[in-house]
SEFIZA-3560 file (N, C-alpha, C; in Angstrom, 3 decimals):
REM SEFIZA-3560
<numar><xx>1.554</xx><yy>34.508</yy><zz>-0.171</zz><atom>N</atom></numar>
<numar><xx>2.002</xx><yy>33.147</yy><zz>-0.868</zz><atom>CA</atom></numar>
<numar><xx>1.950</xx><yy>32.595</yy><zz>-0.185</zz><atom>C</atom></numar>
<numar><xx>1.664</xx><yy>32.388</yy><zz>1.723</zz><atom>N</atom></numar>
<numar><xx>1.123</xx><yy>32.095</yy><zz>2.946</zz><atom>CA</atom></numar>
<numar><xx>0.366</xx><yy>30.915</yy><zz>2.517</zz><atom>C</atom></numar>
<numar><xx>-0.657</xx><yy>32.451</yy><zz>2.395</zz><atom>N</atom></numar>
<numar><xx>-2.287</xx><yy>31.666</yy><zz>1.941</zz><atom>CA</atom></numar>
<numar><xx>-2.138</xx><yy>30.786</yy><zz>1.422</zz><atom>C</atom></numar>
<numar><xx>-1.598</xx><yy>30.960</yy><zz>-0.177</zz><atom>N</atom></numar>
<numar><xx>-2.009</xx><yy>29.959</yy><zz>-1.532</zz><atom>CA</atom></numar>
<numar><xx>-1.294</xx><yy>28.303</yy><zz>-0.812</zz><atom>C</atom></numar>
<numar><xx>0.077</xx><yy>28.701</yy><zz>-0.149</zz><atom>N</atom></numar>
<numar><xx>0.541</xx><yy>27.780</yy><zz>-0.015</zz><atom>CA</atom></numar>
<numar><xx>-0.911</xx><yy>26.439</yy><zz>1.345</zz><atom>C</atom></numar>
<numar><xx>-1.696</xx><yy>27.682</yy><zz>1.943</zz><atom>N</atom></numar>
<numar><xx>-2.154</xx><yy>27.371</yy><zz>2.779</zz><atom>CA</atom></numar>
<numar><xx>-3.849</xx><yy>26.352</yy><zz>2.385</zz><atom>C</atom></numar>
<numar><xx>-3.824</xx><yy>27.110</yy><zz>1.602</zz><atom>N</atom></numar>
<numar><xx>-5.438</xx><yy>26.768</yy><zz>0.052</zz><atom>CA</atom></numar>
<numar><xx>-4.687</xx><yy>25.493</yy><zz>-0.074</zz><atom>C</atom></numar>
<numar><xx>-3.358</xx><yy>25.134</yy><zz>-0.478</zz><atom>N</atom></numar>
<numar><xx>-2.792</xx><yy>24.673</yy><zz>-1.298</zz><atom>CA</atom></numar>
<numar><xx>-3.171</xx><yy>23.105</yy><zz>-0.212</zz><atom>C</atom></numar>
<numar><xx>-2.652</xx><yy>22.927</yy><zz>0.742</zz><atom>N</atom></numar>
<numar><xx>-2.270</xx><yy>22.390</yy><zz>2.077</zz><atom>CA</atom></numar>
<numar><xx>-4.280</xx><yy>21.686</yy><zz>1.702</zz><atom>C</atom></numar>
<numar><xx>-5.051</xx><yy>23.092</yy><zz>1.731</zz><atom>N</atom></numar>
<numar><xx>-6.653</xx><yy>22.036</yy><zz>2.538</zz><atom>CA</atom></numar>
<numar><xx>-6.519</xx><yy>21.012</yy><zz>1.190</zz><atom>C</atom></numar>
<numar><xx>-6.588</xx><yy>21.699</yy><zz>0.274</zz><atom>N</atom></numar>
<numar><xx>-7.205</xx><yy>20.879</yy><zz>-1.429</zz><atom>CA</atom></numar>
<numar><xx>-7.177</xx><yy>19.730</yy><zz>-1.177</zz><atom>C</atom></numar>
<numar><xx>-5.144</xx><yy>19.807</yy><zz>-0.940</zz><atom>N</atom></numar>
<numar><xx>-4.831</xx><yy>18.643</yy><zz>-0.765</zz><atom>CA</atom></numar>
<numar><xx>-4.988</xx><yy>17.586</yy><zz>0.839</zz><atom>C</atom></numar>
<numar><xx>-5.187</xx><yy>18.085</yy><zz>1.264</zz><atom>N</atom></numar>
<numar><xx>-6.070</xx><yy>16.667</yy><zz>2.414</zz><atom>CA</atom></numar>
<numar><xx>-7.797</xx><yy>16.629</yy><zz>1.772</zz><atom>C</atom></numar>
<numar><xx>-8.006</xx><yy>17.662</yy><zz>1.267</zz><atom>N</atom></numar>
<numar><xx>-10.339</xx><yy>17.749</yy><zz>1.151</zz><atom>CA</atom></numar>
<numar><xx>-9.242</xx><yy>16.415</yy><zz>0.008</zz><atom>C</atom></numar>
<numar><xx>-8.861</xx><yy>16.411</yy><zz>-0.478</zz><atom>N</atom></numar>
<numar><xx>-8.615</xx><yy>15.742</yy><zz>-1.838</zz><atom>CA</atom></numar>
<numar><xx>-8.437</xx><yy>14.083</yy><zz>-1.783</zz><atom>C</atom></numar>
<numar><xx>-7.215</xx><yy>13.874</yy><zz>-0.842</zz><atom>N</atom></numar>
<numar><xx>-7.344</xx><yy>13.069</yy><zz>0.230</zz><atom>CA</atom></numar>
<numar><xx>-8.577</xx><yy>12.458</yy><zz>0.742</zz><atom>C</atom></numar>
<numar><xx>-9.307</xx><yy>13.171</yy><zz>1.268</zz><atom>N</atom></numar>
<numar><xx>-10.572</xx><yy>12.761</yy><zz>2.098</zz><atom>CA</atom></numar>
<numar><xx>-11.848</xx><yy>12.467</yy><zz>0.834</zz><atom>C</atom></numar>
<numar><xx>-11.856</xx><yy>12.827</yy><zz>-0.291</zz><atom>N</atom></numar>
<numar><xx>-12.426</xx><yy>12.266</yy><zz>-0.671</zz><atom>CA</atom></numar>
<numar><xx>-12.561</xx><yy>11.360</yy><zz>-1.888</zz><atom>C</atom></numar>
<numar><xx>-11.127</xx><yy>10.830</yy><zz>-2.172</zz><atom>N</atom></numar>
<numar><xx>-9.902</xx><yy>9.512</yy><zz>-2.292</zz><atom>CA</atom></numar>
<numar><xx>-10.717</xx><yy>9.092</yy><zz>-1.826</zz><atom>C</atom></numar>
<numar><xx>-10.360</xx><yy>9.031</yy><zz>-0.809</zz><atom>N</atom></numar>
<numar><xx>-10.139</xx><yy>7.555</yy><zz>0.138</zz><atom>CA</atom></numar>
<numar><xx>-11.648</xx><yy>7.327</yy><zz>0.937</zz><atom>C</atom></numar>
<numar><xx>-12.884</xx><yy>8.732</yy><zz>0.534</zz><atom>N</atom></numar>
<numar><xx>-14.196</xx><yy>7.963</yy><zz>1.111</zz><atom>CA</atom></numar>
<numar><xx>-14.997</xx><yy>7.355</yy><zz>0.046</zz><atom>C</atom></numar>
<numar><xx>-14.376</xx><yy>7.447</yy><zz>-1.240</zz><atom>N</atom></numar>
<numar><xx>-15.197</xx><yy>6.823</yy><zz>-2.275</zz><atom>CA</atom></numar>
<numar><xx>-14.013</xx><yy>6.126</yy><zz>-2.882</zz><atom>C</atom></numar>
<numar><xx>-13.108</xx><yy>5.532</yy><zz>-2.453</zz><atom>N</atom></numar>
<numar><xx>-12.003</xx><yy>4.350</yy><zz>-2.612</zz><atom>CA</atom></numar>
<numar><xx>-13.913</xx><yy>2.587</yy><zz>-1.131</zz><atom>C</atom></numar>
<numar><xx>-13.126</xx><yy>4.124</yy><zz>-0.499</zz><atom>N</atom></numar>
<numar><xx>-14.160</xx><yy>2.481</yy><zz>0.994</zz><atom>CA</atom></numar>
<numar><xx>-15.668</xx><yy>2.703</yy><zz>0.198</zz><atom>C</atom></numar>
<numar><xx>-16.559</xx><yy>3.405</yy><zz>-0.618</zz><atom>N</atom></numar>
<numar><xx>-17.711</xx><yy>3.562</yy><zz>-0.918</zz><atom>CA</atom></numar>
<numar><xx>-17.597</xx><yy>2.242</yy><zz>-2.214</zz><atom>C</atom></numar>
<numar><xx>-16.499</xx><yy>2.561</yy><zz>-3.150</zz><atom>N</atom></numar>
<numar><xx>-16.790</xx><yy>1.695</yy><zz>-3.777</zz><atom>CA</atom></numar>
<numar><xx>-16.371</xx><yy>0.497</yy><zz>-3.465</zz><atom>C</atom></numar>
<numar><xx>-15.663</xx><yy>0.298</yy><zz>-2.405</zz><atom>N</atom></numar>
<numar><xx>-15.309</xx><yy>-0.727</yy><zz>-1.465</zz><atom>CA</atom></numar>
<numar><xx>-16.700</xx><yy>-1.506</yy><zz>-0.831</zz><atom>C</atom></numar>
<numar><xx>-17.118</xx><yy>-0.943</yy><zz>-0.263</zz><atom>N</atom></numar>
<numar><xx>-18.891</xx><yy>-1.139</yy><zz>0.318</zz><atom>CA</atom></numar>
<numar><xx>-19.930</xx><yy>-1.802</yy><zz>-0.460</zz><atom>C</atom></numar>
<numar><xx>-19.633</xx><yy>-1.172</yy><zz>-1.379</zz><atom>N</atom></numar>
<numar><xx>-20.546</xx><yy>-1.498</yy><zz>-2.543</zz><atom>CA</atom></numar>
<numar><xx>-20.601</xx><yy>-2.653</yy><zz>-3.271</zz><atom>C</atom></numar>
<numar><xx>-18.815</xx><yy>-3.057</yy><zz>-3.963</zz><atom>N</atom></numar>
<numar><xx>-18.730</xx><yy>-4.169</yy><zz>-4.017</zz><atom>CA</atom></numar>
<numar><xx>-18.593</xx><yy>-5.558</yy><zz>-2.947</zz><atom>C</atom></numar>
<numar><xx>-18.194</xx><yy>-5.416</yy><zz>-2.023</zz><atom>N</atom></numar>
<numar><xx>-18.888</xx><yy>-6.265</yy><zz>-0.973</zz><atom>CA</atom></numar>
<numar><xx>-20.338</xx><yy>-6.506</yy><zz>-0.717</zz><atom>C</atom></numar>
<numar><xx>-21.485</xx><yy>-5.399</yy><zz>-0.829</zz><atom>N</atom></numar>
<numar><xx>-22.623</xx><yy>-5.290</yy><zz>-0.743</zz><atom>CA</atom></numar>
<numar><xx>-22.639</xx><yy>-6.750</yy><zz>-1.713</zz><atom>C</atom></numar>
<numar><xx>-22.509</xx><yy>-6.323</yy><zz>-3.091</zz><atom>N</atom></numar>
<numar><xx>-22.973</xx><yy>-7.057</yy><zz>-4.002</zz><atom>CA</atom></numar>
<numar><xx>-22.666</xx><yy>-8.436</yy><zz>-3.682</zz><atom>C</atom></numar>
<numar><xx>-21.501</xx><yy>-8.634</yy><zz>-3.310</zz><atom>N</atom></numar>
<numar><xx>-20.737</xx><yy>-10.484</yy><zz>-3.357</zz><atom>CA</atom></numar>
<numar><xx>-21.849</xx><yy>-9.727</yy><zz>-2.693</zz><atom>C</atom></numar>
<numar><xx>-22.509</xx><yy>-10.117</yy><zz>-1.682</zz><atom>N</atom></numar>
<numar><xx>-22.861</xx><yy>-10.011</yy><zz>-0.023</zz><atom>CA</atom></numar>
<numar><xx>-24.186</xx><yy>-10.924</yy><zz>-0.506</zz><atom>C</atom></numar>
<numar><xx>-25.105</xx><yy>-9.618</yy><zz>-0.657</zz><atom>N</atom></numar>
<numar><xx>-26.310</xx><yy>-10.687</yy><zz>-1.994</zz><atom>CA</atom></numar>
<numar><xx>-26.248</xx><yy>-11.250</yy><zz>-3.019</zz><atom>C</atom></numar>
<numar><xx>-25.498</xx><yy>-11.482</yy><zz>-3.224</zz><atom>N</atom></numar>
<numar><xx>-24.941</xx><yy>-12.671</yy><zz>-4.363</zz><atom>CA</atom></numar>
<numar><xx>-24.997</xx><yy>-13.625</yy><zz>-3.616</zz><atom>C</atom></numar>
<numar><xx>-24.043</xx><yy>-14.061</yy><zz>-2.668</zz><atom>N</atom></numar>
<numar><xx>-23.871</xx><yy>-14.857</yy><zz>-1.783</zz><atom>CA</atom></numar>
<numar><xx>-24.641</xx><yy>-15.168</yy><zz>-0.907</zz><atom>C</atom></numar>
<numar><xx>-26.176</xx><yy>-14.344</yy><zz>-1.100</zz><atom>N</atom></numar>
<numar><xx>-27.083</xx><yy>-14.874</yy><zz>-0.608</zz><atom>CA</atom></numar>
<numar><xx>-28.582</xx><yy>-14.954</yy><zz>-0.812</zz><atom>C</atom></numar>
<numar><xx>-28.587</xx><yy>-14.622</yy><zz>-2.164</zz><atom>N</atom></numar>
<numar><xx>-28.997</xx><yy>-15.157</yy><zz>-3.505</zz><atom>CA</atom></numar>
<numar><xx>-28.984</xx><yy>-17.072</yy><zz>-3.790</zz><atom>C</atom></numar>
<numar><xx>-27.267</xx><yy>-16.734</yy><zz>-3.072</zz><atom>N</atom></numar>
<numar><xx>-26.659</xx><yy>-18.139</yy><zz>-3.456</zz><atom>CA</atom></numar>
<numar><xx>-27.251</xx><yy>-19.199</yy><zz>-2.490</zz><atom>C</atom></numar>
<numar><xx>-27.365</xx><yy>-18.871</yy><zz>-1.503</zz><atom>N</atom></numar>
<numar><xx>-27.817</xx><yy>-19.186</yy><zz>0.459</zz><atom>CA</atom></numar>
<numar><xx>-29.064</xx><yy>-20.031</yy><zz>-0.118</zz><atom>C</atom></numar>
<numar><xx>-29.997</xx><yy>-18.773</yy><zz>-0.344</zz><atom>N</atom></numar>
<numar><xx>-31.457</xx><yy>-19.282</yy><zz>-1.084</zz><atom>CA</atom></numar>
<numar><xx>-31.771</xx><yy>-19.816</yy><zz>-1.356</zz><atom>C</atom></numar>
<numar><xx>-30.945</xx><yy>-20.132</yy><zz>-2.194</zz><atom>N</atom></numar>
<numar><xx>-30.917</xx><yy>-20.974</yy><zz>-3.941</zz><atom>CA</atom></numar>
<numar><xx>-31.076</xx><yy>-22.475</yy><zz>-3.016</zz><atom>C</atom></numar>
<numar><xx>-29.996</xx><yy>-22.638</yy><zz>-2.352</zz><atom>N</atom></numar>
<numar><xx>-29.258</xx><yy>-24.217</yy><zz>-1.376</zz><atom>CA</atom></numar>
<numar><xx>-30.678</xx><yy>-24.732</yy><zz>-0.832</zz><atom>C</atom></numar>
<numar><xx>-31.212</xx><yy>-23.437</yy><zz>-0.285</zz><atom>N</atom></numar>
<numar><xx>-31.537</xx><yy>-24.046</yy><zz>0.995</zz><atom>CA</atom></numar>
<numar><xx>-33.522</xx><yy>-24.066</yy><zz>0.271</zz><atom>C</atom></numar>
<numar><xx>-33.636</xx><yy>-23.289</yy><zz>-0.767</zz><atom>N</atom></numar>
<numar><xx>-34.835</xx><yy>-23.529</yy><zz>-1.716</zz><atom>CA</atom></numar>
<numar><xx>-34.535</xx><yy>-24.814</yy><zz>-1.503</zz><atom>C</atom></numar>
<numar><xx>-33.217</xx><yy>-25.393</yy><zz>-2.600</zz><atom>N</atom></numar>
<numar><xx>-33.748</xx><yy>-26.948</yy><zz>-2.536</zz><atom>CA</atom></numar>
<numar><xx>-33.819</xx><yy>-27.474</yy><zz>-1.910</zz><atom>C</atom></numar>
<numar><xx>-33.219</xx><yy>-27.518</yy><zz>-1.280</zz><atom>N</atom></numar>
<numar><xx>-32.597</xx><yy>-28.535</yy><zz>-0.474</zz><atom>CA</atom></numar>
<numar><xx>-34.361</xx><yy>-29.010</yy><zz>0.737</zz><atom>C</atom></numar>
<numar><xx>-35.344</xx><yy>-28.439</yy><zz>0.775</zz><atom>N</atom></numar>
<numar><xx>-36.601</xx><yy>-27.895</yy><zz>1.020</zz><atom>CA</atom></numar>
<numar><xx>-38.044</xx><yy>-28.338</yy><zz>0.299</zz><atom>C</atom></numar>
//
């Protein structure tokens, strides 16, 4: 019984860690996509000026 609760606790911690890691990955991906889009826009503006 103690072993079961220990494993369950461990599994909960692991799933929480995975979920937060996944959320961070998604946030990083979104910000990366937005950043590259902003960079492309900036390049277009610079090219128009030149």
